[in-house]
TORLOSE-516730 format. One record per residue (C-alpha): x negated, y negated, z; chain; residue in one letter. Coordinates in nm, 2 decimals. Example, Ala and Ser with C-alpha at 12.3 -4.5 7.8 and 13.67 -1.06 7.14 Angstrom:
u: -1.23 | v: 0.45 | w: 0.78 | cadena: A | residuo: a;
u: -1.37 | v: 0.11 | w: 0.71 | cadena: A | residuo: s;
//
This chain:
u: 1.63 | v: -1.89 | w: -2.04 | cadena: A | residuo: m;
u: 1.71 | v: -1.88 | w: -1.67 | cadena: A | residuo: i;
u: 1.64 | v: -1.56 | w: -1.47 | cadena: A | residuo: f;
u: 1.68 | v: -1.54 | w: -1.09 | cadena: A | residuo: c;
u: 1.65 | v: -1.25 | w: -0.85 | cadena: A | residuo: r;
u: 1.78 | v: -1.26 | w: -0.50 | cadena: A | residuo: h;
u: 1.73 | v: -1.02 | w: -0.21 | cadena: A | residuo: t;
u: 2.06 | v: -0.99 | w: -0.01 | cadena: A | residuo: p;
u: 2.07 | v: -1.03 | w: 0.37 | cadena: A | residuo: a;
u: 2.17 | v: -0.74 | w: 0.60 | cadena: A | residuo: p;
u: 2.39 | v: -0.54 | w: 0.60 | cadena: A | residuo: p;
u: 2.38 | v: -0.54 | w: 0.22 | cadena: A | residuo: l;
u: 2.00 | v: -0.51 | w: 0.22 | cadena: A | residuo: a;
u: 2.04 | v: -0.15 | w: 0.33 | cadena: A | residuo: a;
u: 2.23 | v: -0.07 | w: 0.01 | cadena: A | residuo: f;
u: 2.12 | v: -0.32 | w: -0.26 | cadena: A | residuo: i;
u: 1.76 | v: -0.38 | w: -0.38 | cadena: A | residuo: d;
u: 1.84 | v: -0.71 | w: -0.54 | cadena: A | residuo: w;
u: 2.11 | v: -0.93 | w: -0.70 | cadena: A | residuo: i;
u: 2.02 | v: -1.08 | w: -1.03 | cadena: A | residuo: w;
u: 2.14 | v: -1.35 | w: -1.27 | cadena: A | residuo: y;
u: 2.04 | v: -1.48 | w: -1.61 | cadena: A | residuo: y;
u: 2.17 | v: -1.71 | w: -1.88 | cadena: A | residuo: e;
u: 2.05 | v: -1.83 | w: -2.22 | cadena: A | residuo: g;
u: 1.89 | v: -1.51 | w: -2.33 | cadena: A | residuo: l;
u: 1.81 | v: -1.50 | w: -2.70 | cadena: A | residuo: y;
u: 1.66 | v: -1.16 | w: -2.79 | cadena: A | residuo: p;
u: 1.50 | v: -1.09 | w: -3.12 | cadena: A | residuo: d;
u: 1.66 | v: -0.75 | w: -3.16 | cadena: A | residuo: h;
u: 2.02 | v: -0.62 | w: -3.17 | cadena: A | residuo: s;
u: 1.99 | v: -0.30 | w: -2.96 | cadena: A | residuo: k;
u: 1.79 | v: -0.17 | w: -2.67 | cadena: A | residuo: e;
u: 1.74 | v: 0.14 | w: -2.47 | cadena: A | residuo: h;
u: 1.81 | v: 0.11 | w: -2.10 | cadena: A | residuo: v;
u: 1.61 | v: 0.37 | w: -1.91 | cadena: A | residuo: l;
u: 1.73 | v: 0.58 | w: -1.62 | cadena: A | residuo: p;
u: 1.59 | v: 0.51 | w: -1.27 | cadena: A | residuo: d;
u: 1.83 | v: 0.70 | w: -1.04 | cadena: A | residuo: g;
u: 2.04 | v: 0.41 | w: -0.93 | cadena: A | residuo: t;
u: 2.37 | v: 0.23 | w: -1.00 | cadena: A | residuo: f;
u: 2.41 | v: -0.12 | w: -1.16 | cadena: A | residuo: e;
u: 2.69 | v: -0.36 | w: -1.11 | cadena: A | residuo: l;
u: 2.72 | v: -0.60 | w: -1.41 | cadena: A | residuo: v;
u: 2.96 | v: -0.90 | w: -1.45 | cadena: A | residuo: i;
u: 2.97 | v: -1.06 | w: -1.79 | cadena: A | residuo: n;
u: 2.98 | v: -1.44 | w: -1.78 | cadena: A | residuo: l;
u: 3.06 | v: -1.48 | w: -2.14 | cadena: A | residuo: r;
u: 3.37 | v: -1.38 | w: -2.34 | cadena: A | residuo: d;
u: 3.21 | v: -1.16 | w: -2.60 | cadena: A | residuo: e;
u: 3.25 | v: -0.79 | w: -2.56 | cadena: A | residuo: e;
u: 2.94 | v: -0.58 | w: -2.49 | cadena: A | residuo: r;
u: 2.88 | v: -0.24 | w: -2.66 | cadena: A | residuo: k;
u: 2.76 | v: 0.09 | w: -2.53 | cadena: A | residuo: l;
u: 2.65 | v: 0.29 | w: -2.83 | cadena: A | residuo: f;
u: 2.66 | v: 0.67 | w: -2.89 | cadena: A | residuo: n;
u: 2.30 | v: 0.80 | w: -2.85 | cadena: A | residuo: r;
u: 2.35 | v: 1.01 | w: -3.16 | cadena: A | residuo: g;
u: 2.33 | v: 0.71 | w: -3.37 | cadena: A | residuo: g;
u: 2.59 | v: 0.56 | w: -3.61 | cadena: A | residuo: g;
u: 2.84 | v: 0.29 | w: -3.54 | cadena: A | residuo: a;
u: 3.04 | v: 0.46 | w: -3.26 | cadena: A | residuo: r;
u: 3.05 | v: 0.27 | w: -2.93 | cadena: A | residuo: y;
u: 3.25 | v: 0.19 | w: -2.62 | cadena: A | residuo: d;
u: 3.32 | v: -0.18 | w: -2.55 | cadena: A | residuo: s;
u: 3.33 | v: -0.36 | w: -2.22 | cadena: A | residuo: f;
u: 3.42 | v: -0.72 | w: -2.17 | cadena: A | residuo: r;
u: 3.43 | v: -0.87 | w: -1.82 | cadena: A | residuo: r;
u: 3.25 | v: -0.64 | w: -1.58 | cadena: A | residuo: g;
u: 3.15 | v: -0.28 | w: -1.52 | cadena: A | residuo: w;
u: 2.96 | v: -0.03 | w: -1.30 | cadena: A | residuo: i;
u: 2.69 | v: 0.17 | w: -1.47 | cadena: A | residuo: s;
u: 2.64 | v: 0.50 | w: -1.29 | cadena: A | residuo: g;
u: 2.33 | v: 0.71 | w: -1.25 | cadena: A | residuo: t;
u: 2.22 | v: 0.83 | w: -1.59 | cadena: A | residuo: h;
u: 2.04 | v: 1.15 | w: -1.68 | cadena: A | residuo: s;
u: 1.91 | v: 1.00 | w: -2.01 | cadena: A | residuo: e;
u: 1.86 | v: 0.65 | w: -2.17 | cadena: A | residuo: y;
u: 2.16 | v: 0.46 | w: -2.29 | cadena: A | residuo: i;
u: 2.19 | v: 0.23 | w: -2.59 | cadena: A | residuo: v;
u: 2.34 | v: -0.12 | w: -2.55 | cadena: A | residuo: i;
u: 2.37 | v: -0.43 | w: -2.77 | cadena: A | residuo: d;
u: 2.15 | v: -0.74 | w: -2.72 | cadena: A | residuo: a;
u: 2.35 | v: -1.06 | w: -2.78 | cadena: A | residuo: l;
u: 2.23 | v: -1.41 | w: -2.82 | cadena: A | residuo: a;
u: 2.30 | v: -1.67 | w: -2.55 | cadena: A | residuo: n;
u: 2.43 | v: -1.40 | w: -2.31 | cadena: A | residuo: s;
u: 2.48 | v: -1.46 | w: -1.94 | cadena: A | residuo: s;
u: 2.54 | v: -1.20 | w: -1.66 | cadena: A | residuo: m;
u: 2.51 | v: -1.15 | w: -1.29 | cadena: A | residuo: i;
u: 2.49 | v: -0.82 | w: -1.11 | cadena: A | residuo: g;
u: 2.35 | v: -0.60 | w: -0.83 | cadena: A | residuo: a;
u: 2.08 | v: -0.33 | w: -0.85 | cadena: A | residuo: h;
u: 2.17 | v: -0.07 | w: -0.59 | cadena: A | residuo: f;
u: 1.93 | v: 0.14 | w: -0.39 | cadena: A | residuo: k;
u: 1.94 | v: 0.52 | w: -0.47 | cadena: A | residuo: p;
u: 2.24 | v: 0.65 | w: -0.28 | cadena: A | residuo: g;
u: 2.36 | v: 0.30 | w: -0.19 | cadena: A | residuo: g;
u: 2.67 | v: 0.27 | w: -0.41 | cadena: A | residuo: i;
u: 2.92 | v: 0.52 | w: -0.26 | cadena: A | residuo: a;
u: 3.08 | v: 0.30 | w: 0.01 | cadena: A | residuo: p;
u: 3.14 | v: 0.02 | w: -0.24 | cadena: A | residuo: f;
u: 3.33 | v: 0.24 | w: -0.48 | cadena: A | residuo: l;
u: 3.52 | v: 0.46 | w: -0.24 | cadena: A | residuo: g;
u: 3.44 | v: 0.77 | w: -0.44 | cadena: A | residuo: v;
u: 3.14 | v: 1.01 | w: -0.44 | cadena: A | residuo: p;
u: 2.86 | v: 0.89 | w: -0.66 | cadena: A | residuo: a;
u: 2.85 | v: 1.20 | w: -0.87 | cadena: A | residuo: d;
u: 3.19 | v: 1.11 | w: -1.02 | cadena: A | residuo: e;
u: 3.01 | v: 0.83 | w: -1.20 | cadena: A | residuo: m;
u: 2.71 | v: 1.03 | w: -1.34 | cadena: A | residuo: r;
u: 2.64 | v: 0.93 | w: -1.70 | cadena: A | residuo: d;
u: 2.94 | v: 0.70 | w: -1.70 | cadena: A | residuo: r;
u: 3.01 | v: 0.32 | w: -1.74 | cadena: A | residuo: v;
u: 3.34 | v: 0.21 | w: -1.60 | cadena: A | residuo: v;
u: 3.53 | v: -0.12 | w: -1.59 | cadena: A | residuo: e;
u: 3.53 | v: -0.28 | w: -1.24 | cadena: A | residuo: l;
u: 3.91 | v: -0.29 | w: -1.21 | cadena: A | residuo: d;
u: 3.92 | v: 0.09 | w: -1.20 | cadena: A | residuo: a;
u: 3.76 | v: 0.06 | w: -0.85 | cadena: A | residuo: f;
u: 3.85 | v: -0.29 | w: -0.73 | cadena: A | residuo: w;
u: 4.17 | v: -0.37 | w: -0.91 | cadena: A | residuo: g;
u: 4.26 | v: -0.73 | w: -0.98 | cadena: A | residuo: i;
u: 4.01 | v: -0.84 | w: -0.72 | cadena: A | residuo: g;
u: 3.73 | v: -0.77 | w: -0.96 | cadena: A | residuo: a;
u: 3.86 | v: -1.03 | w: -1.20 | cadena: A | residuo: w;
u: 3.93 | v: -1.28 | w: -0.92 | cadena: A | residuo: c;
u: 3.56 | v: -1.24 | w: -0.83 | cadena: A | residuo: l;
u: 3.46 | v: -1.31 | w: -1.19 | cadena: A | residuo: r;
u: 3.67 | v: -1.62 | w: -1.20 | cadena: A | residuo: d;
u: 3.50 | v: -1.75 | w: -0.89 | cadena: A | residuo: q;
u: 3.16 | v: -1.68 | w: -1.04 | cadena: A | residuo: l;
u: 3.24 | v: -1.85 | w: -1.36 | cadena: A | residuo: l;
u: 3.35 | v: -2.16 | w: -1.17 | cadena: A | residuo: a;
u: 3.05 | v: -2.17 | w: -0.94 | cadena: A | residuo: a;
u: 2.76 | v: -2.40 | w: -1.03 | cadena: A | residuo: r;
u: 2.41 | v: -2.27 | w: -1.01 | cadena: A | residuo: g;
u: 2.26 | v: -1.93 | w: -0.93 | cadena: A | residuo: p;
u: 2.25 | v: -1.97 | w: -0.56 | cadena: A | residuo: q;
u: 2.62 | v: -2.04 | w: -0.52 | cadena: A | residuo: l;
u: 2.69 | v: -1.75 | w: -0.75 | cadena: A | residuo: k;
u: 2.47 | v: -1.52 | w: -0.54 | cadena: A | residuo: f;
u: 2.66 | v: -1.63 | w: -0.22 | cadena: A | residuo: r;
u: 3.00 | v: -1.55 | w: -0.38 | cadena: A | residuo: i;
u: 2.89 | v: -1.21 | w: -0.50 | cadena: A | residuo: l;
u: 2.73 | v: -1.13 | w: -0.16 | cadena: A | residuo: e;
u: 3.05 | v: -1.23 | w: 0.03 | cadena: A | residuo: q;
u: 3.26 | v: -1.00 | w: -0.20 | cadena: A | residuo: f;
u: 3.03 | v: -0.70 | w: -0.15 | cadena: A | residuo: l;
u: 3.02 | v: -0.75 | w: 0.22 | cadena: A | residuo: r;
u: 3.40 | v: -0.74 | w: 0.23 | cadena: A | residuo: q;
u: 3.39 | v: -0.42 | w: 0.02 | cadena: A | residuo: r;
u: 3.15 | v: -0.26 | w: 0.26 | cadena: A | residuo: l;
u: 3.37 | v: -0.35 | w: 0.57 | cadena: A | residuo: v;
u: 3.68 | v: -0.20 | w: 0.41 | cadena: A | residuo: h;
u: 3.51 | v: 0.11 | w: 0.27 | cadena: A | residuo: s;
u: 3.68 | v: 0.44 | w: 0.33 | cadena: A | residuo: s;
u: 3.34 | v: 0.62 | w: 0.33 | cadena: A | residuo: l;
u: 3.07 | v: 0.60 | w: 0.61 | cadena: A | residuo: p;
u: 2.85 | v: 0.31 | w: 0.52 | cadena: A | residuo: p;
u: 2.53 | v: 0.47 | w: 0.64 | cadena: A | residuo: q;
u: 2.57 | v: 0.78 | w: 0.43 | cadena: A | residuo: g;
u: 2.41 | v: 1.11 | w: 0.52 | cadena: A | residuo: s;
u: 2.09 | v: 1.07 | w: 0.73 | cadena: A | residuo: p;
u: 1.95 | v: 1.38 | w: 0.56 | cadena: A | residuo: r;
u: 2.00 | v: 1.24 | w: 0.21 | cadena: A | residuo: v;
u: 1.86 | v: 0.90 | w: 0.32 | cadena: A | residuo: n;
u: 1.55 | v: 1.07 | w: 0.45 | cadena: A | residuo: c;
u: 1.52 | v: 1.28 | w: 0.14 | cadena: A | residuo: a;
u: 1.55 | v: 0.98 | w: -0.09 | cadena: A | residuo: v;
u: 1.27 | v: 0.80 | w: 0.09 | cadena: A | residuo: d;
u: 1.05 | v: 1.10 | w: 0.06 | cadena: A | residuo: r;
u: 1.13 | v: 1.16 | w: -0.31 | cadena: A | residuo: f;
u: 1.06 | v: 0.79 | w: -0.38 | cadena: A | residuo: l;
u: 0.72 | v: 0.82 | w: -0.22 | cadena: A | residuo: r;
u: 0.62 | v: 1.16 | w: -0.36 | cadena: A | residuo: q;
u: 0.85 | v: 1.26 | w: -0.65 | cadena: A | residuo: p;
u: 0.60 | v: 1.51 | w: -0.78 | cadena: A | residuo: d;
u: 0.48 | v: 1.67 | w: -0.46 | cadena: A | residuo: q;
u: 0.79 | v: 1.78 | w: -0.26 | cadena: A | residuo: i;
u: 1.03 | v: 2.06 | w: -0.36 | cadena: A | residuo: t;
u: 1.40 | v: 2.07 | w: -0.29 | cadena: A | residuo: v;
u: 1.36 | v: 2.40 | w: -0.12 | cadena: A | residuo: s;
u: 1.10 | v: 2.27 | w: 0.13 | cadena: A | residuo: v;
u: 1.32 | v: 1.97 | w: 0.21 | cadena: A | residuo: v;
u: 1.63 | v: 2.18 | w: 0.26 | cadena: A | residuo: a;
u: 1.44 | v: 2.42 | w: 0.49 | cadena: A | residuo: e;
u: 1.31 | v: 2.13 | w: 0.70 | cadena: A | residuo: e;
u: 1.67 | v: 2.01 | w: 0.74 | cadena: A | residuo: f;
u: 1.78 | v: 2.36 | w: 0.84 | cadena: A | residuo: g;
u: 2.05 | v: 2.38 | w: 0.57 | cadena: A | residuo: i;
u: 2.09 | v: 2.59 | w: 0.26 | cadena: A | residuo: s;
u: 1.95 | v: 2.49 | w: -0.07 | cadena: A | residuo: h;
u: 2.30 | v: 2.48 | w: -0.22 | cadena: A | residuo: k;
u: 2.44 | v: 2.26 | w: 0.06 | cadena: A | residuo: h;
u: 2.15 | v: 2.01 | w: 0.04 | cadena: A | residuo: f;
u: 2.19 | v: 1.98 | w: -0.34 | cadena: A | residuo: i;
u: 2.57 | v: 1.91 | w: -0.31 | cadena: A | residuo: e;
u: 2.52 | v: 1.66 | w: -0.03 | cadena: A | residuo: e;
u: 2.25 | v: 1.48 | w: -0.22 | cadena: A | residuo: f;
u: 2.45 | v: 1.47 | w: -0.55 | cadena: A | residuo: r;
u: 2.76 | v: 1.33 | w: -0.38 | cadena: A | residuo: r;
u: 2.57 | v: 1.04 | w: -0.24 | cadena: A | residuo: q;
u: 2.31 | v: 0.97 | w: -0.51 | cadena: A | residuo: v;
u: 2.49 | v: 1.09 | w: -0.82 | cadena: A | residuo: g;
u: 2.21 | v: 1.33 | w: -0.94 | cadena: A | residuo: l;
u: 2.07 | v: 1.66 | w: -0.83 | cadena: A | residuo: t;
u: 1.75 | v: 1.62 | w: -0.62 | cadena: A | residuo: p;
u: 1.55 | v: 1.79 | w: -0.90 | cadena: A | residuo: k;
u: 1.67 | v: 1.55 | w: -1.17 | cadena: A | residuo: l;
u: 1.63 | v: 1.25 | w: -0.94 | cadena: A | residuo: f;
u: 1.27 | v: 1.35 | w: -0.88 | cadena: A | residuo: c;
u: 1.20 | v: 1.39 | w: -1.26 | cadena: A | residuo: r;
u: 1.34 | v: 1.04 | w: -1.32 | cadena: A | residuo: i;
u: 1.14 | v: 0.89 | w: -1.04 | cadena: A | residuo: r;
u: 0.82 | v: 1.05 | w: -1.17 | cadena: A | residuo: r;
u: 0.90 | v: 0.91 | w: -1.51 | cadena: A | residuo: f;
u: 0.94 | v: 0.57 | w: -1.34 | cadena: A | residuo: q;
u: 0.60 | v: 0.61 | w: -1.18 | cadena: A | residuo: e;
u: 0.46 | v: 0.65 | w: -1.52 | cadena: A | residuo: v;
u: 0.61 | v: 0.32 | w: -1.63 | cadena: A | residuo: l;
u: 0.46 | v: 0.14 | w: -1.33 | cadena: A | residuo: v;
u: 0.12 | v: 0.28 | w: -1.40 | cadena: A | residuo: r;
u: 0.11 | v: 0.19 | w: -1.77 | cadena: A | residuo: i;
u: 0.24 | v: -0.16 | w: -1.70 | cadena: A | residuo: a;
u: -0.07 | v: -0.23 | w: -1.49 | cadena: A | residuo: a;
u: -0.32 | v: -0.11 | w: -1.75 | cadena: A | residuo: r;
u: -0.47 | v: -0.29 | w: -2.05 | cadena: A | residuo: e;
u: -0.57 | v: 0.05 | w: -2.21 | cadena: A | residuo: r;
u: -0.36 | v: 0.35 | w: -2.15 | cadena: A | residuo: v;
u: -0.51 | v: 0.70 | w: -2.15 | cadena: A | residuo: e;
u: -0.19 | v: 0.91 | w: -2.16 | cadena: A | residuo: w;
u: -0.36 | v: 1.23 | w: -2.04 | cadena: A | residuo: a;
u: -0.48 | v: 1.06 | w: -1.73 | cadena: A | residuo: d;
u: -0.15 | v: 0.90 | w: -1.66 | cadena: A | residuo: v;
u: 0.04 | v: 1.23 | w: -1.70 | cadena: A | residuo: a;
u: -0.20 | v: 1.41 | w: -1.47 | cadena: A | residuo: c;
u: -0.19 | v: 1.14 | w: -1.20 | cadena: A | residuo: s;
u: 0.19 | v: 1.15 | w: -1.20 | cadena: A | residuo: c;
u: 0.20 | v: 1.52 | w: -1.15 | cadena: A | residuo: g;
u: 0.27 | v: 1.65 | w: -1.50 | cadena: A | residuo: y;
u: 0.10 | v: 1.99 | w: -1.55 | cadena: A | residuo: y;
u: 0.07 | v: 1.97 | w: -1.93 | cadena: A | residuo: d;
u: 0.10 | v: 1.72 | w: -2.21 | cadena: A | residuo: q;
u: 0.40 | v: 1.89 | w: -2.36 | cadena: A | residuo: a;
u: 0.61 | v: 1.86 | w: -2.04 | cadena: A | residuo: h;
u: 0.51 | v: 1.49 | w: -2.01 | cadena: A | residuo: f;
u: 0.61 | v: 1.41 | w: -2.37 | cadena: A | residuo: v;
u: 0.94 | v: 1.60 | w: -2.33 | cadena: A | residuo: h;
u: 1.04 | v: 1.40 | w: -2.03 | cadena: A | residuo: d;
u: 0.93 | v: 1.07 | w: -2.19 | cadena: A | residuo: f;
u: 1.14 | v: 1.15 | w: -2.50 | cadena: A | residuo: q;
u: 1.44 | v: 1.25 | w: -2.29 | cadena: A | residuo: e;
u: 1.44 | v: 0.95 | w: -2.06 | cadena: A | residuo: f;
u: 1.31 | v: 0.68 | w: -2.30 | cadena: A | residuo: a;
u: 1.44 | v: 0.81 | w: -2.64 | cadena: A | residuo: g;
u: 1.09 | v: 0.74 | w: -2.77 | cadena: A | residuo: l;
u: 0.75 | v: 0.92 | w: -2.75 | cadena: A | residuo: n;
u: 0.49 | v: 0.75 | w: -2.53 | cadena: A | residuo: p;
u: 0.31 | v: 0.58 | w: -2.82 | cadena: A | residuo: t;
u: 0.63 | v: 0.44 | w: -2.98 | cadena: A | residuo: a;
u: 0.74 | v: 0.31 | w: -2.64 | cadena: A | residuo: f;
u: 0.42 | v: 0.13 | w: -2.58 | cadena: A | residuo: l;
u: 0.43 | v: -0.04 | w: -2.92 | cadena: A | residuo: s;
u: 0.79 | v: -0.17 | w: -2.87 | cadena: A | residuo: r;
u: 0.79 | v: -0.25 | w: -2.50 | cadena: A | residuo: q;
u: 0.78 | v: -0.63 | w: -2.45 | cadena: A | residuo: l;
u: 0.85 | v: -0.71 | w: -2.09 | cadena: A | residuo: g;
u: 1.08 | v: -0.53 | w: -1.84 | cadena: A | residuo: d;
u: 0.99 | v: -0.16 | w: -1.90 | cadena: A | residuo: p;
u: 1.36 | v: -0.06 | w: -1.83 | cadena: A | residuo: q;
u: 1.47 | v: -0.23 | w: -2.15 | cadena: A | residuo: f;
u: 1.31 | v: -0.12 | w: -2.48 | cadena: A | residuo: v;
u: 1.40 | v: -0.29 | w: -2.81 | cadena: A | residuo: p;
u: 1.50 | v: -0.05 | w: -3.08 | cadena: A | residuo: v;
u: 1.58 | v: -0.08 | w: -3.45 | cadena: A | residuo: e;
u: 1.94 | v: -0.03 | w: -3.58 | cadena: A | residuo: d;
//
């Protein structure tokens, strides 16, 4: 398997954490949960097989996507297929970084996955054709970067976003369990309601839900670095006031309880193998 991650140059670096590429993946499972992290993901499929997004309620119902799509901010885990010999390239956006590339407020994409041509027209598939023809990860990265830079230049939305929201995102990322929405709104000198609306339009989630998801992500970081996990200690250190609240959030965002998650998690904590 080949897996590469690339940090884009400015100005894209202000909006995108990394660009990624892989090929030759042969998973030993057929489905996996993708966990929410408060961001958007651009995905371009470099194979012809359709990919499936399953109904969380179980059963055989699913939506299919073939060439490329945008996955918005999600309030819960999603369930996708895991195919042998798959190959994809994409971009992992910073929280609040997607809006100028789409031309629509981020909250219109909450809990949604949408084909690329809904935003970029036929240009999305021209991009895919270029990526398919390009040899090697580095050339593919350059092609995708060039396309995204052009999207940024021609954006109908202010590229820099709201300074208030940018500041709030930075603070919530550092301290998701210690700062309340009311305190931040008061510091900015705006109403609680106005701050929530401004944040939601740029990030795609309410500030409260974003902080819950980021606190959950902090849990994943902490357990990944430990050989032995003491769940009560992890929950307390991440700001959960009781075990029931901690397990509730874990179940909502991972679709599994903490013990089941730990037994199934193999590598990247954002992707958890599950049984059919």
